[in-house]
N, C-alpha and C positions, 0 to 999 in steps of 0.2 A: 437525883443525879441524872446528867445527861452524858452519853458517851459516843464519841466518834473516831473512826479510824481514819488516819490522815497520812498522806504520802509526803514526807519532807524530802525536798531535793536541793542539792547545791551542786557545785562544780564536782563531777564524778562521784556524786553521793546520792544514794536511795536509801531511805530510812522510813520504814513504816512504824507509825507510832499510835499508841491508844491515848486519846485525850478525853479527860473527865472533867465536867464543869461541876463544881460543888454547889449545885442548886439542890437544895433539900427538897424530898418529895412528901416528907411527913415529919412527926414530932421526933421519931427516933433518929433520923438523919440529922436534923437540926441540933438535937442535943449532942450527939457524938461529934458533929463538926465544932459546935461551941466548946465542947470539952477539950478538943485537941487545938484550940486557939484561932479558929477560922472566924471568929465573930459570934455575936449572940443573935443578931438579926439575919433573917433570909438574904436581905439585899447585900449586906456584908459578906455573908458566906458564898453567894453567887458570884463573887469577883474572881475566885480562884478557878485555875484550869490545871489540874494535875496531869503530868504528861510522862509517859515512858516509852522507850524504844520496845518494839515487839520482837527485834531480832537479837536481843541480848538479855542478860539478867541484871542490868543495870536497875537502880532504885527509881521510883517514880519521884518526880520533882514538881514543886508547886512554884518555886522562884526561878523565873527564866534566866537569872543571872548566877546560878549556882550549879550549872552543869560541869562537873570535874573535868578539866582538861580540855574543854571546848569553849572558845572565846567567840565562836561565830556561828556556825550552823544552828545547834540546839538553842542557844540564846535568842538569836533572831527569830527562828521559827516559832519558839514557845510564845514570845512576846506578841509576834503577828496572830497567832491562834487565839490568845487572850483578847487582843483588841478587835478581832473580826469574827468572833465566835458565831454570832447570829447568821452570818452569810456563809459560813463553812459548812459543807454537808460531808457525811461519810464518804471517803474516796476522793476527797479534794486534795489538790497538790498546793503545798506551800513551798514556793520556789524561792530560796534565799537570794540567789543571784538577781532575780527579777525584783524582789523586794528592796534590794540594795541599789538598784538601777544599774547593775552591770550588764544586763541584757534587756532588749526591747520588748521581748515577749516571754510569757511565762511557759514553762514546760507543760505538756500535756501528760495525763496520767500514763504511767508505764504500761498499765494493763490494756491500754487501747492499742498499743504498738504489739503487745504479744498476742492479743486476740485477733489482730488483723495482719500481722506479718507472718 
């Protein structure tokens, strides 16, 4: 399993999330993922990214399009994280407005403004 903490941003939105790629590290993880329906083979299991907001007690989601009550921020961010997993590092910003072409530049991490402001 690979874990990253990511900053999801949108218009007036700051959501720290934990993202976990279901890449099994051993036979026990591979078995448990298979038992839960994530596929039998490692390459099938590695296609999933579990995502949960760190700021609330919402459940962790594996399907980007099953965020209750949210039709924009979390679905767009979740799919982007799945599609761009290798290039995202812990602390990365996933800017929904930028992804959707609503802004010309992506937002910078909030922590940089706080540290230098």
